[in-house]
C-alpha positions as a Markdown table, in Angstrom:
| # | Residue | x | y | z |
|---|---|---|---|---|
| 1 | Met | -26.2 | -24.5 | -10.6 |
| 2 | Ser | -27.5 | -22.3 | -12.9 |
| 3 | Ser | -26.0 | -22.1 | -16.5 |
| 4 | Pro | -24.0 | -19.0 | -17.6 |
| 5 | Ser | -25.7 | -16.2 | -19.3 |
| 6 | Ser | -25.1 | -15.2 | -23.0 |
| 7 | Thr | -26.0 | -11.6 | -22.2 |
| 8 | Ser | -23.9 | -8.9 | -21.2 |
| 9 | Ala | -25.9 | -8.3 | -17.8 |
| 10 | Pro | -23.7 | -9.3 | -14.8 |
| 11 | Thr | -25.2 | -12.3 | -13.5 |
| 12 | Asn | -24.6 | -14.4 | -10.5 |
| 13 | His | -24.1 | -18.2 | -10.6 |
| 14 | Thr | -23.8 | -20.8 | -7.6 |
| 15 | Ile | -21.9 | -24.0 | -7.3 |
| 16 | Asp | -23.1 | -25.8 | -4.3 |
| 17 | Asp | -20.7 | -28.0 | -2.2 |
| 18 | Thr | -22.9 | -31.0 | -3.3 |
| 19 | Ser | -22.5 | -29.9 | -7.1 |
| 20 | Pro | -20.6 | -32.8 | -9.2 |
| 21 | Leu | -18.5 | -29.8 | -10.4 |
| 22 | Val | -16.7 | -29.9 | -6.8 |
| 23 | Gln | -13.7 | -32.2 | -6.5 |
| 24 | Tyr | -12.8 | -33.4 | -2.8 |
| 25 | Asn | -9.1 | -34.8 | -3.1 |
| 26 | Asn | -7.2 | -35.9 | 0.1 |
| 27 | Thr | -3.6 | -35.7 | 0.2 |
| 28 | Ala | -2.9 | -37.9 | 3.3 |
| 29 | Asn | -3.2 | -41.5 | 3.2 |
| 30 | Asp | -5.2 | -41.8 | 6.1 |
| 31 | Leu | -8.1 | -39.3 | 4.6 |
| 32 | Ser | -8.8 | -41.5 | 1.7 |
| 33 | Gly | -12.4 | -41.0 | 0.9 |
| 34 | Val | -13.3 | -39.4 | 4.2 |
| 35 | Phe | -16.0 | -36.5 | 3.4 |
| 36 | Val | -19.4 | -35.8 | 5.1 |
| 37 | Ser | -22.2 | -33.7 | 3.6 |
| 38 | Cys | -24.6 | -32.5 | 6.1 |
| 39 | Pro | -27.4 | -32.7 | 7.2 |
| 40 | Ser | -26.6 | -36.3 | 7.5 |
| 41 | Glu | -26.7 | -36.7 | 11.3 |
| 42 | Glu | -26.4 | -40.3 | 11.1 |
| 43 | Gln | -22.8 | -40.4 | 9.7 |
| 44 | Ile | -20.6 | -40.4 | 12.8 |
| 45 | Leu | -16.8 | -39.5 | 12.3 |
| 46 | Pro | -14.2 | -41.2 | 14.9 |
| 47 | Phe | -13.6 | -38.1 | 16.7 |
| 48 | Lys | -16.9 | -36.3 | 16.9 |
| 49 | Asp | -19.9 | -37.4 | 18.2 |
| 50 | Asn | -22.2 | -35.9 | 14.9 |
| 51 | Thr | -20.4 | -34.0 | 12.3 |
| 52 | Cys | -23.6 | -31.8 | 12.1 |
| 53 | Arg | -23.5 | -30.8 | 15.4 |
| 54 | Ile | -21.0 | -28.5 | 17.4 |
| 55 | Ser | -18.7 | -30.2 | 20.0 |
| 56 | Gly | -20.8 | -33.2 | 20.3 |
| 57 | Gln | -23.6 | -31.1 | 22.0 |
| 58 | Ala | -26.9 | -32.3 | 20.9 |
| 59 | Ser | -28.5 | -28.6 | 21.7 |
| 60 | Asn | -26.3 | -26.9 | 19.1 |
| 61 | Val | -27.5 | -28.1 | 16.1 |
| 62 | Phe | -26.3 | -26.4 | 13.2 |
| 63 | Asp | -29.1 | -24.0 | 11.2 |
| 64 | Phe | -28.8 | -25.5 | 7.9 |
| 65 | Ser | -31.6 | -22.8 | 6.5 |
| 66 | Lys | -28.7 | -20.2 | 6.6 |
| 67 | Leu | -26.7 | -22.2 | 4.2 |
| 68 | Gln | -26.9 | -22.4 | 0.3 |
| 69 | Asn | -29.0 | -25.2 | -0.6 |
| 70 | Gly | -29.2 | -26.0 | 2.9 |
| 71 | Thr | -26.0 | -28.1 | 2.7 |
| 72 | Met | -22.4 | -27.9 | 3.8 |
| 73 | Thr | -19.6 | -30.5 | 3.4 |
| 74 | Val | -16.9 | -31.3 | 6.2 |
| 75 | Phe | -13.5 | -32.1 | 4.5 |
| 76 | Trp | -9.9 | -32.3 | 5.7 |
| 77 | Gly | -8.0 | -32.6 | 2.3 |
| 78 | Thr | -8.3 | -30.1 | -0.7 |
| 79 | Ile | -11.4 | -28.9 | -2.5 |
| 80 | Thr | -11.1 | -27.9 | -6.3 |
| 81 | Val | -13.9 | -26.0 | -8.1 |
| 82 | Pro | -13.5 | -25.1 | -11.7 |
| 83 | Phe | -15.5 | -21.7 | -12.8 |
| 84 | Ser | -15.4 | -19.4 | -15.6 |
| 85 | Gly | -16.0 | -15.5 | -14.8 |
| 86 | His | -14.8 | -12.5 | -13.6 |
| 87 | Ser | -15.8 | -12.5 | -10.1 |
| 88 | Val | -15.9 | -15.5 | -7.2 |
| 89 | Tyr | -17.1 | -15.6 | -3.7 |
| 90 | Val | -16.1 | -18.5 | -1.4 |
| 91 | Tyr | -18.5 | -19.5 | 1.5 |
| 92 | Phe | -17.6 | -21.4 | 4.6 |
| 93 | Ala | -20.0 | -22.8 | 7.4 |
| 94 | Asn | -18.6 | -21.7 | 10.6 |
| 95 | Gln | -19.4 | -24.8 | 12.8 |
| 96 | Asp | -15.8 | -25.9 | 13.8 |
| 97 | Asp | -12.5 | -24.4 | 13.7 |
| 98 | Val | -11.4 | -23.7 | 10.2 |
| 99 | Lys | -7.8 | -23.2 | 9.0 |
| 100 | Cys | -7.3 | -23.3 | 5.3 |
| 101 | Glu | -5.4 | -21.6 | 2.7 |
| 102 | Ile | -7.0 | -20.6 | -0.9 |
| 103 | Leu | -5.5 | -20.8 | -4.1 |
| 104 | Leu | -6.6 | -19.4 | -7.5 |
| 105 | Asp | -5.2 | -20.7 | -10.7 |
| 106 | Asn | -2.5 | -22.3 | -8.6 |
| 107 | Val | -1.4 | -19.0 | -7.0 |
| 108 | Lys | -2.1 | -18.8 | -3.0 |
| 109 | Val | -4.3 | -15.6 | -2.7 |
| 110 | Gly | -4.8 | -15.9 | 1.3 |
| 111 | Asp | -5.6 | -17.9 | 4.3 |
| 112 | Tyr | -9.0 | -18.4 | 5.9 |
| 113 | Ile | -8.7 | -18.7 | 9.5 |
| 114 | Arg | -11.7 | -18.7 | 12.0 |
| 115 | Phe | -12.9 | -20.5 | 15.1 |
| 116 | Gly | -16.2 | -22.3 | 15.7 |
| 117 | Gly | -17.1 | -20.6 | 19.1 |
| 118 | Ala | -20.7 | -20.6 | 20.3 |
| 119 | Ser | -23.7 | -21.8 | 18.6 |
| 120 | Gly | -24.9 | -18.2 | 17.7 |
| 121 | Ala | -21.9 | -17.9 | 15.6 |
| 122 | Ala | -22.5 | -21.3 | 14.0 |
| 123 | Ser | -26.0 | -20.7 | 12.4 |
| 124 | Arg | -24.9 | -18.9 | 9.1 |
| 125 | Ser | -22.8 | -19.2 | 6.0 |
| 126 | Ile | -19.4 | -17.1 | 6.2 |
| 127 | Met | -17.7 | -15.4 | 3.1 |
| 128 | Gly | -14.2 | -16.2 | 3.6 |
| 129 | Tyr | -12.6 | -15.0 | 0.2 |
| 130 | Ser | -14.0 | -12.7 | -2.8 |
| 131 | Asn | -12.2 | -11.4 | -5.9 |
| 132 | Thr | -14.2 | -8.9 | -8.3 |
| 133 | Thr | -10.9 | -8.2 | -10.8 |
| 134 | Leu | -10.3 | -11.3 | -12.7 |
| 135 | Asn | -9.7 | -11.9 | -16.2 |
| 136 | Asp | -13.3 | -12.7 | -17.8 |
| 137 | Gly | -12.6 | -16.4 | -18.5 |
| 138 | Pro | -11.9 | -20.1 | -16.9 |
| 139 | His | -10.4 | -20.5 | -13.5 |
| 140 | Glu | -9.7 | -23.0 | -10.8 |
| 141 | Leu | -10.1 | -22.3 | -7.0 |
| 142 | Lys | -8.5 | -24.6 | -4.6 |
| 143 | Val | -9.2 | -24.8 | -0.9 |
| 144 | Thr | -6.8 | -26.8 | 1.2 |
| 145 | Asn | -7.0 | -27.6 | 4.8 |
| 146 | Ile | -3.8 | -26.2 | 6.5 |
| 147 | Asn | -3.4 | -29.1 | 8.9 |
| 148 | Asn | -4.5 | -31.9 | 7.0 |
| 149 | Asp | -4.6 | -34.2 | 9.7 |
| 150 | Arg | -7.8 | -36.3 | 11.1 |
| 151 | Gln | -6.3 | -35.8 | 14.5 |
| 152 | Asp | -6.6 | -31.9 | 14.3 |
| 153 | Thr | -9.8 | -30.6 | 15.0 |
| 154 | Ser | -9.2 | -28.1 | 12.1 |
| 155 | Val | -11.8 | -29.1 | 9.3 |
| 156 | Ile | -13.1 | -27.3 | 5.8 |
| 157 | Asn | -17.0 | -26.7 | 6.2 |
| 158 | Phe | -17.4 | -25.7 | 2.6 |
| 159 | Asp | -20.5 | -24.6 | 1.7 |
| 160 | Gly | -19.9 | -23.6 | -2.1 |
| 161 | Ile | -19.0 | -20.5 | -4.4 |
| 162 | Glu | -20.7 | -17.9 | -6.1 |
| 163 | Phe | -19.3 | -16.4 | -9.6 |
| 164 | Thr | -20.5 | -13.7 | -11.6 |
| 165 | Thr | -20.2 | -13.6 | -15.5 |
| 166 | Gly | -21.1 | -10.8 | -17.9 |
| 167 | Gly | -21.0 | -6.9 | -17.6 |
| 168 | Ala | -18.2 | -4.6 | -17.7 |
| 169 | Val | -15.5 | -5.1 | -15.3 |
| 170 | Ser | -12.0 | -4.1 | -14.0 |
| 171 | Val | -9.2 | -6.5 | -15.2 |
| 172 | Ser | -6.1 | -7.2 | -13.5 |
| 173 | Ser | -3.3 | -9.3 | -14.3 |
| 174 | Ala | -3.2 | -11.6 | -11.1 |
| 175 | Pro | -5.7 | -12.8 | -8.4 |
| 176 | Gln | -5.9 | -10.6 | -5.2 |
| 177 | Ser | -7.4 | -11.7 | -2.0 |
| 178 | Ser | -10.0 | -9.3 | -0.6 |
| 179 | Ser | -10.6 | -11.1 | 2.8 |
| 180 | Ser | -8.2 | -13.5 | 4.5 |
| 181 | Thr | -9.8 | -13.4 | 7.8 |
| 182 | Gly | -13.5 | -14.3 | 7.2 |
| 183 | Thr | -14.9 | -11.1 | 7.3 |
| 184 | Ile | -18.5 | -11.3 | 6.3 |
| 185 | Ser | -19.8 | -9.5 | 3.2 |
| 186 | Ser | -22.2 | -10.0 | 0.3 |
| 187 | Pro | -21.6 | -10.4 | -3.4 |
| 188 | Ser | -23.5 | -7.5 | -5.5 |
| 189 | Ala | -25.7 | -8.8 | -7.9 |
| 190 | Ser | -24.8 | -6.1 | -10.4 |
| 191 | Ile | -21.7 | -4.2 | -11.4 |
| 192 | Thr | -21.3 | -0.5 | -12.2 |
| 193 | Pro | -19.9 | 0.1 | -15.5 |
| 194 | Pro | -17.1 | 2.4 | -16.1 |
| 195 | Ser | -18.3 | 6.0 | -16.1 |
| 196 | Ala | -17.9 | 7.9 | -19.5 |
| 197 | Ser | -15.2 | 9.9 | -18.3 |
| 198 | Thr | -12.7 | 6.9 | -18.5 |
| 199 | Lys | -13.3 | 6.5 | -22.4 |
| 200 | Ser | -10.0 | 7.5 | -24.5 |
| 201 | Ser | -9.7 | 11.1 | -25.3 |
| 202 | Pro | -7.2 | 12.8 | -28.0 |
| 203 | Pro | -3.9 | 13.4 | -26.2 |
| 204 | Ile | -3.5 | 17.1 | -24.8 |
| 205 | Gly | 0.1 | 17.5 | -26.2 |
| 206 | Ala | -1.3 | 16.8 | -29.8 |
| 207 | Ile | -3.9 | 19.6 | -29.5 |
| 208 | Val | -1.3 | 22.0 | -28.0 |
| 209 | Gly | 1.1 | 21.3 | -31.2 |
| 210 | Ala | -1.8 | 21.6 | -33.5 |
| 211 | Thr | -3.0 | 24.9 | -32.3 |
| 212 | Val | 0.7 | 26.6 | -32.2 |
| 213 | Gly | 1.3 | 25.3 | -35.6 |
| 214 | Cys | -2.0 | 27.2 | -36.8 |
| 215 | Ile | -0.8 | 30.3 | -35.2 |
| 216 | Leu | 2.6 | 30.3 | -36.7 |
| 217 | Leu | 1.4 | 29.4 | -40.1 |
| 218 | Leu | -1.3 | 32.5 | -39.8 |
| 219 | Leu | 1.6 | 34.8 | -38.8 |
| 220 | Phe | 3.9 | 33.7 | -41.7 |
| 221 | Leu | 1.0 | 34.3 | -44.1 |
| 222 | Leu | 0.4 | 37.5 | -42.8 |
| 223 | Phe | 4.0 | 38.6 | -42.9 |
| 224 | Leu | 4.1 | 37.3 | -46.4 |
| 225 | Leu | 1.0 | 39.5 | -47.4 |
| 226 | Leu | 2.5 | 42.6 | -46.0 |
| 227 | Phe | 5.7 | 42.1 | -47.7 |
| 228 | Leu | 4.0 | 41.5 | -51.2 |
| 229 | Arg | 2.2 | 44.7 | -50.7 |
| 230 | Lys | 5.1 | 46.9 | -49.8 |
| 231 | Arg | 7.3 | 45.7 | -52.7 |
| 232 | Arg | 4.2 | 46.2 | -55.0 |
| 233 | Arg | 3.9 | 50.1 | -53.7 |
| 234 | Arg | 7.5 | 50.7 | -54.1 |
| 235 | Ala | 7.7 | 49.1 | -57.7 |
| 236 | Ser | 4.5 | 51.3 | -58.9 |
| 237 | Phe | 6.4 | 54.3 | -57.3 |
| 238 | Phe | 9.4 | 54.2 | -59.6 |
| 239 | Ser | 7.9 | 53.4 | -62.9 |
| 240 | Ser | 5.3 | 56.7 | -62.6 |
| 241 | Pro | 5.9 | 59.6 | -64.9 |
| 242 | Ala | 6.1 | 62.0 | -61.9 |
| 243 | Ala | 9.4 | 60.2 | -61.0 |
| 244 | Ala | 10.9 | 61.1 | -64.5 |
| 245 | Glu | 10.3 | 64.7 | -63.7 |
| 246 | Ile | 12.5 | 65.0 | -60.6 |
| 247 | Pro | 15.2 | 67.6 | -61.2 |
| 248 | Thr | 18.7 | 66.3 | -60.6 |
| 249 | Asn | 21.6 | 68.8 | -59.6 |
| 250 | Ser | 24.1 | 69.4 | -62.5 |
| 251 | Pro | 28.0 | 68.8 | -61.6 |
| 252 | Pro | 30.2 | 72.2 | -60.8 |
| 253 | Pro | 32.2 | 73.4 | -64.0 |
| 254 | Ala | 35.7 | 71.7 | -64.1 |
| 255 | Met | 38.7 | 73.9 | -62.7 |
| 256 | Asp | 40.0 | 74.2 | -66.1 |
| 257 | Asp | 37.0 | 76.1 | -67.1 |
| 258 | Trp | 37.9 | 78.8 | -64.6 |
| 259 | His | 41.3 | 79.4 | -65.8 |
| 260 | Asn | 40.5 | 79.7 | -69.6 |
| 261 | Thr | 37.5 | 82.5 | -68.9 |
| 262 | Thr | 38.6 | 85.6 | -70.4 |
| 263 | Thr | 37.4 | 88.7 | -68.8 |
| 264 | Thr | 37.5 | 92.1 | -70.6 |
| 265 | Ile | 38.4 | 95.1 | -68.4 |
| 266 | Ser | 38.1 | 98.8 | -69.6 |
| 267 | Pro | 40.9 | 101.0 | -69.3 |
| 268 | Phe | 40.6 | 103.2 | -66.3 |
| 269 | Thr | 39.8 | 106.8 | -67.3 |
| 270 | Pro | 40.6 | 109.2 | -64.6 |
| 271 | Arg | 38.0 | 112.0 | -64.3 |
| 272 | Ile | 39.1 | 115.4 | -65.0 |
Protein backbone atom coordinates (compact mmCIF):
# COMPACT_ATOMS: atom_id res chain seq x y z
CA MET A 1 0.00 0.00 0.00
CA SER A 2 1.38 3.41 -0.89
CA SER A 3 1.20 6.19 1.69
CA PRO A 4 -1.19 9.12 1.11
CA SER A 5 0.39 12.12 -0.55
CA SER A 6 0.46 15.52 1.16
CA THR A 7 0.23 17.36 -2.15
CA SER A 8 -3.03 18.63 -3.60
CA ALA A 9 -2.71 16.55 -6.79
CA PRO A 10 -5.13 13.58 -6.94
CA THR A 11 -3.35 10.31 -6.14
CA ASN A 12 -4.61 6.72 -6.16
CA HIS A 13 -3.62 4.31 -3.37
CA THR A 14 -4.08 0.53 -3.21
CA ILE A 15 -5.04 -1.71 -0.28
CA ASP A 16 -4.56 -5.31 -1.37
CA ASP A 17 -6.52 -8.26 0.00
CA THR A 18 -3.37 -9.38 1.84
CA SER A 19 -2.84 -6.00 3.58
CA PRO A 20 -2.89 -6.03 7.41
CA LEU A 21 -5.41 -3.16 7.20
CA VAL A 22 -8.06 -5.59 5.89
CA GLN A 23 -10.13 -7.28 8.62
CA TYR A 24 -11.81 -10.63 7.89
CA ASN A 25 -14.67 -11.16 10.36
CA ASN A 26 -16.92 -14.22 10.42
CA THR A 27 -20.48 -13.80 11.68
CA ALA A 28 -21.45 -17.49 11.74
CA ASN A 29 -20.16 -19.94 14.33
CA ASP A 30 -19.07 -22.57 11.80
CA LEU A 31 -16.99 -20.06 9.82
CA SER A 32 -14.53 -19.07 12.53
CA GLY A 33 -11.10 -18.47 11.02
CA VAL A 34 -11.99 -19.73 7.56
CA PHE A 35 -10.44 -17.73 4.75
CA VAL A 36 -8.00 -18.63 2.03
CA SER A 37 -5.54 -16.40 0.23
CA CYS A 38 -4.77 -17.48 -3.32
CA PRO A 39 -2.64 -18.56 -5.07
CA SER A 40 -2.12 -21.28 -2.50
CA GLU A 41 -3.33 -24.33 -4.37
CA GLU A 42 -2.35 -26.68 -1.60
CA GLN A 43 -5.05 -25.13 0.66
CA ILE A 44 -8.20 -27.24 0.32
CA LEU A 45 -11.70 -26.38 1.56
CA PRO A 46 -14.29 -29.11 2.38
CA PHE A 47 -16.64 -28.45 -0.53
CA LYS A 48 -14.07 -27.66 -3.26
CA ASP A 49 -11.16 -29.49 -4.82
CA ASN A 50 -9.12 -26.31 -4.83
CA THR A 51 -10.14 -22.72 -4.04
CA CYS A 52 -7.79 -21.41 -6.69
CA ARG A 53 -9.53 -23.32 -9.46
CA ILE A 54 -13.04 -23.09 -10.91
CA SER A 55 -15.54 -25.87 -10.19
CA GLY A 56 -12.70 -28.22 -9.32
CA GLN A 57 -11.41 -28.33 -12.92
CA ALA A 58 -7.63 -28.36 -12.99
CA SER A 59 -7.70 -26.93 -16.52
CA ASN A 60 -9.46 -23.77 -15.33
CA VAL A 61 -6.66 -22.30 -13.27
CA PHE A 62 -7.29 -18.65 -12.43
CA ASP A 63 -5.08 -16.07 -14.17
CA PHE A 64 -3.54 -14.36 -11.13
CA SER A 65 -1.53 -11.98 -13.31
CA LYS A 66 -4.76 -10.03 -13.86
CA LEU A 67 -5.26 -9.41 -10.12
CA GLN A 68 -3.90 -6.68 -7.88
CA ASN A 69 -0.60 -7.91 -6.49
CA GLY A 70 -1.40 -11.30 -8.07
CA THR A 71 -3.58 -12.41 -5.13
CA MET A 72 -7.19 -12.71 -3.99
CA THR A 73 -8.87 -13.88 -0.78
CA VAL A 74 -11.82 -16.30 -0.69
CA PHE A 75 -14.10 -15.52 2.26
CA TRP A 76 -17.64 -16.16 3.56
CA GLY A 77 -18.09 -13.53 6.27
CA THR A 78 -17.61 -9.74 6.43
CA ILE A 79 -14.58 -7.88 5.09
CA THR A 80 -13.82 -4.46 6.66
CA VAL A 81 -11.37 -1.99 5.11
CA PRO A 82 -10.66 1.48 6.57
CA PHE A 83 -9.38 4.23 4.26
CA SER A 84 -9.16 8.01 4.07
CA GLY A 85 -9.96 9.86 0.84
CA HIS A 86 -12.73 11.17 -1.39
CA SER A 87 -13.07 8.27 -3.87
CA VAL A 88 -13.07 4.48 -3.52
CA TYR A 89 -13.10 1.52 -5.94
CA VAL A 90 -13.75 -2.08 -4.77
CA TYR A 91 -12.46 -5.05 -6.79
CA PHE A 92 -13.54 -8.69 -6.84
CA ALA A 93 -12.29 -11.77 -8.68
CA ASN A 94 -14.90 -13.44 -10.85
CA GLN A 95 -14.00 -17.01 -9.96
CA ASP A 96 -17.12 -18.30 -8.20
CA ASP A 97 -20.66 -17.02 -7.75
CA VAL A 98 -20.45 -13.78 -5.77
CA LYS A 99 -23.43 -12.41 -3.83
CA CYS A 100 -22.59 -9.74 -1.31
CA GLU A 101 -23.77 -6.38 -0.02
CA ILE A 102 -21.58 -3.29 0.30
CA LEU A 103 -21.75 -0.80 3.18
CA LEU A 104 -19.96 2.52 3.42
CA ASP A 105 -19.75 4.17 6.84
CA ASN A 106 -22.39 1.65 8.04
CA VAL A 107 -24.82 2.66 5.28
CA LYS A 108 -25.76 0.08 2.65
CA VAL A 109 -24.85 1.44 -0.78
CA GLY A 110 -25.59 -1.58 -2.97
CA ASP A 111 -25.38 -5.29 -3.71
CA TYR A 112 -22.77 -6.97 -5.86
CA ILE A 113 -24.08 -10.13 -7.54
CA ARG A 114 -22.15 -11.92 -10.26
CA PHE A 115 -21.81 -15.50 -11.43
CA GLY A 116 -18.54 -17.28 -12.23
CA GLY A 117 -19.30 -19.00 -15.51
CA ALA A 118 -16.65 -20.05 -18.00
CA SER A 119 -12.93 -19.84 -17.45
CA GLY A 120 -12.59 -16.90 -19.83
CA ALA A 121 -14.76 -14.79 -17.52
CA ALA A 122 -12.62 -15.75 -14.56
CA SER A 123 -9.34 -14.35 -15.81
CA ARG A 124 -9.60 -10.78 -14.54
CA SER A 125 -10.48 -8.59 -11.59
CA ILE A 126 -13.91 -6.91 -11.61
CA MET A 127 -14.77 -3.53 -10.11
CA GLY A 128 -17.97 -4.16 -8.14
CA TYR A 129 -18.46 -0.73 -6.56
CA SER A 130 -17.13 2.82 -6.91
CA ASN A 131 -17.90 6.17 -5.32
CA THR A 132 -16.21 9.43 -6.36
CA THR A 133 -18.28 11.93 -4.32
CA LEU A 134 -17.27 11.19 -0.73
CA ASN A 135 -16.32 13.75 1.86
CA ASP A 136 -12.53 13.94 1.88
CA GLY A 137 -11.72 12.14 5.12
CA PRO A 138 -11.71 8.78 6.93
CA HIS A 139 -14.26 6.13 5.89
CA GLU A 140 -14.98 2.46 6.53
CA LEU A 141 -15.92 -0.01 3.80
CA LYS A 142 -17.65 -3.32 4.56
CA VAL A 143 -18.32 -6.21 2.18
CA THR A 144 -20.66 -8.87 3.60
CA ASN A 145 -21.57 -12.22 2.07
CA ILE A 146 -25.36 -12.24 1.64
CA ASN A 147 -25.72 -16.00 2.30
CA ASN A 148 -22.89 -16.32 4.83
CA ASP A 149 -23.22 -20.08 4.73
CA ARG A 150 -20.39 -22.55 4.13
CA GLN A 151 -22.78 -24.93 2.40
CA ASP A 152 -23.69 -22.24 -0.16
CA THR A 153 -21.49 -21.89 -3.22
CA SER A 154 -21.54 -18.08 -2.89
CA VAL A 155 -18.29 -16.68 -1.54
CA ILE A 156 -16.48 -13.35 -1.65
CA ASN A 157 -13.45 -13.41 -3.92
CA PHE A 158 -11.90 -10.20 -2.63
CA ASP A 159 -9.09 -8.59 -4.64
CA GLY A 160 -8.69 -5.25 -2.81
CA ILE A 161 -9.62 -1.57 -3.07
CA GLU A 162 -8.23 1.64 -4.48
CA PHE A 163 -8.92 5.06 -2.99
CA THR A 164 -8.06 8.60 -4.09
CA THR A 165 -6.70 11.51 -2.07
CA GLY A 166 -5.94 15.13 -2.97
CA GLY A 167 -7.29 17.32 -5.75
CA ALA A 168 -10.55 19.25 -6.10
CA VAL A 169 -13.63 17.05 -5.81
CA SER A 170 -17.41 17.31 -5.59
CA VAL A 171 -18.74 16.57 -2.12
CA SER A 172 -22.04 14.90 -1.24
CA SER A 173 -23.59 14.35 2.15
CA ALA A 174 -24.29 10.62 1.67
CA PRO A 175 -22.47 7.82 -0.18
CA GLN A 176 -24.00 6.67 -3.46
CA SER A 177 -23.34 3.51 -5.43
CA SER A 178 -22.19 3.89 -9.00
CA SER A 179 -22.33 0.14 -9.70
CA SER A 180 -24.20 -2.69 -8.00
CA THR A 181 -24.18 -5.26 -10.80
CA GLY A 182 -20.46 -5.68 -11.39
CA THR A 183 -20.09 -3.41 -14.39
CA ILE A 184 -16.46 -3.24 -15.48
CA SER A 185 -14.81 0.19 -15.36
CA SER A 186 -11.51 1.71 -14.34
CA PRO A 187 -10.74 4.43 -11.79
CA SER A 188 -9.28 7.60 -13.19
CA ALA A 189 -5.84 8.64 -12.05
CA SER A 190 -6.72 12.32 -12.24
CA ILE A 191 -9.76 14.35 -11.33
CA THR A 192 -10.76 17.39 -13.35
CA PRO A 193 -10.95 20.49 -11.13
CA PRO A 194 -14.11 22.58 -11.23
CA SER A 195 -14.28 25.08 -14.10
CA ALA A 196 -13.82 28.79 -13.53
CA SER A 197 -17.49 29.35 -14.30
CA THR A 198 -18.45 27.69 -11.01
CA LYS A 199 -16.73 30.37 -8.95
CA SER A 200 -19.04 32.63 -6.94
CA SER A 201 -20.16 35.87 -8.62
CA PRO A 202 -22.02 38.95 -7.32
CA PRO A 203 -25.81 38.42 -7.23
CA ILE A 204 -27.68 39.86 -10.22
CA GLY A 205 -30.36 41.39 -7.99
CA ALA A 206 -27.80 43.54 -6.16
CA ILE A 207 -26.33 44.79 -9.46
CA VAL A 208 -29.77 45.70 -10.85
CA GLY A 209 -30.76 47.44 -7.62
CA ALA A 210 -27.57 49.51 -7.55
CA THR A 211 -28.05 50.54 -11.20
CA VAL A 212 -31.66 51.64 -10.66
CA GLY A 213 -30.65 53.57 -7.54
CA CYS A 214 -27.94 55.46 -9.42
CA ILE A 215 -30.38 56.38 -12.21
CA LEU A 216 -32.97 57.70 -9.73
CA LEU A 217 -30.30 59.72 -7.91
CA LEU A 218 -29.15 61.32 -11.18
CA LEU A 219 -32.75 62.20 -12.13
CA PHE A 220 -33.33 63.80 -8.72
CA LEU A 221 -30.16 65.89 -8.97
CA LEU A 222 -31.10 67.00 -12.49
CA PHE A 223 -34.60 68.04 -11.35
CA LEU A 224 -33.15 69.94 -8.38
CA LEU A 225 -30.68 71.78 -10.61
CA LEU A 226 -33.41 72.84 -13.07
CA PHE A 227 -35.67 73.99 -10.21
CA LEU A 228 -32.94 76.13 -8.63
CA ARG A 229 -32.01 77.71 -11.97
CA LYS A 230 -35.65 78.61 -12.69
CA ARG A 231 -36.10 80.11 -9.23
CA ARG A 232 -32.91 82.18 -9.55
CA ARG A 233 -33.98 83.62 -12.92
CA ARG A 234 -37.37 84.57 -11.53
CA ALA A 235 -35.86 86.36 -8.51
CA SER A 236 -33.42 88.39 -10.67
CA PHE A 237 -36.28 89.50 -12.97
CA PHE A 238 -38.36 91.11 -10.17
CA SER A 239 -35.35 92.88 -8.64
CA SER A 240 -34.22 94.64 -11.89
CA PRO A 241 -34.91 98.53 -12.51
CA ALA A 242 -36.91 97.78 -15.63
CA ALA A 243 -39.51 96.04 -13.54
CA ALA A 244 -40.07 99.27 -11.49
CA GLU A 245 -40.89 101.37 -14.61
CA ILE A 246 -43.81 99.27 -15.70
CA PRO A 247 -46.88 101.61 -15.73
CA THR A 248 -49.82 100.72 -13.62
CA ASN A 249 -53.46 101.51 -14.43
CA SER A 250 -54.99 104.36 -12.30
CA PRO A 251 -58.34 103.58 -10.74
CA PRO A 252 -61.39 105.36 -12.27
CA PRO A 253 -62.76 108.43 -10.43
CA ALA A 254 -65.38 107.88 -7.84
CA MET A 255 -69.08 108.39 -8.68
CA ASP A 256 -69.33 111.41 -6.34
CA ASP A 257 -66.81 113.28 -8.43
CA TRP A 258 -69.19 113.06 -11.40
CA HIS A 259 -72.07 114.67 -9.43
CA ASN A 260 -69.90 117.49 -8.01
CA THR A 261 -68.59 118.61 -11.33
CA THR A 262 -69.96 122.08 -12.32
CA THR A 263 -70.40 122.81 -15.96
CA THR A 264 -70.96 126.40 -17.07
CA ILE A 265 -73.33 126.71 -20.02
CA SER A 266 -73.53 129.98 -21.88
CA PRO A 267 -77.06 131.35 -22.48
CA PHE A 268 -78.46 130.68 -25.90
CA THR A 269 -78.49 133.73 -28.05
CA PRO A 270 -80.70 133.38 -31.05
CA ARG A 271 -79.49 134.73 -34.30
CA ILE A 272 -81.36 137.66 -35.72
